[in-house]
C-alpha positions, 0 to 999 in steps of 0.5 A: 065202955068196952075197949077193943086194942087193934092187933099188935104187929111185931116189930121187924127183924133184921137177921133172925132164924128164918124157918126154911119151909115157906108152906105146909109142914114145919120140919122134914126128918122123921123125928122132927115130925115126929116132935111136932106131932106130939106137941100137937097131940097134945092139944097145941095144934090150934095155938101152934099155928100162931107161931108159924108166921113169927117162924117164917118171918124171922122174929126169932132171934136165937135158940140155945139147946142145953140139958133140960132147957131150951131158950130162945129170944123173939122179938114181938112188938115191944121194943125189948124181945121176949125171953121164951123158956121150954124146960123138960126133964134131963136124964140122970147118970144111971138113966143115961147108962142104961141107955148107952149100954141097950143102945151099944148093944146093938151095932145098928143103932151105933152105926146110924148115930155114928152116921149122924142119924136118928134110928127110927125105933130108937124110941123103943130103946127108951120105952124099954127102960120107962123112959120117953124121948120125946115128951109124952104130955103137956105136963112134961113141959114148963113153958114161960114167955115174958110176954103178956099173952096169957095162952100157953102157949103163946105165938112166942113159944110157938115159933120157938118150937117150929125153929127148934123142930127145923134144929132138930132137922139140921142135928138129932143130936140136939133131941138127946142134948136136952134130954141131957147127953151131948153127942160127943159125950154120947159117942164116947161112951158108946164107944167106950161100952162096946169096946169093954166086950167086943164080939169074940173078945175071950176068942182072941185073948193072948195065950202063952206064958206071962213074960216075967215067967220067961226071963231066965230063957229069954234070950235061948233059942225058942225053936228051929230055925228056917233054913235060909238059901245060899246068896246067889248072883243070879237074878233067875235066883228069885224065880227058883225061890218063888213057891208053885206057881199055878198059872200058865200062858199058852200052855208053858208055865208062868216062870219058864216065860219070865226065866229069858227076861231075868236072864237079861238082867244080870247083877251089875258086877261092879259097884254103885248105884244103877 
């Protein structure tokens, strides 16, 4: 005798993470769209659709992104939420050093990243050193869920993927953090890499003898001192000290127009604050 079980319904959730997209595609920025497109290109398209309802109803309780792993809690039909894990290979120190070296060598990448944006051709940097920013094939991901569903990805994993895409919308650095490099560490390393050899560094190097070689003559006059004008109590002396000013007003030099005003403002002969 065959037994048919009615479809289970997820328990209602208060305060879950609700996808902003209410219909159609999930993911607005090119990097999140690319992430979903990569997953669908792996043959997950049909199974991913099962998670959209969960994502839009707020069944995902939490999503955490760390180096090499995304973990989530998703409320299903049972009392205890299911634990979801999405693993990916995090790049090592040598790989990230090569990535950062290439990124720092292009002001365009650095400017976009400092602005909180993902350069559209950043994947070329990763490909150039034999790496892939996004998972290239299904075996690049390890997918686990504590639910009894034998299909992978199940709707709990699929819902997590969609919420992850929206998290990437909000902060593209989470993609890089998933690959093993946190935002602040990446930006600090990029700034340091560029400051090691800034453009024109050789031309701006200080010239002259080291200070320790000049100690014997340190207090001697090193050059001719400029002549100074004798102090003057006349307020027009300021005009006399001006370099030539090639400005005329109605055919008269500007200094000549200002002189009567300066002559009227003679310096006071008594002390005190004016």
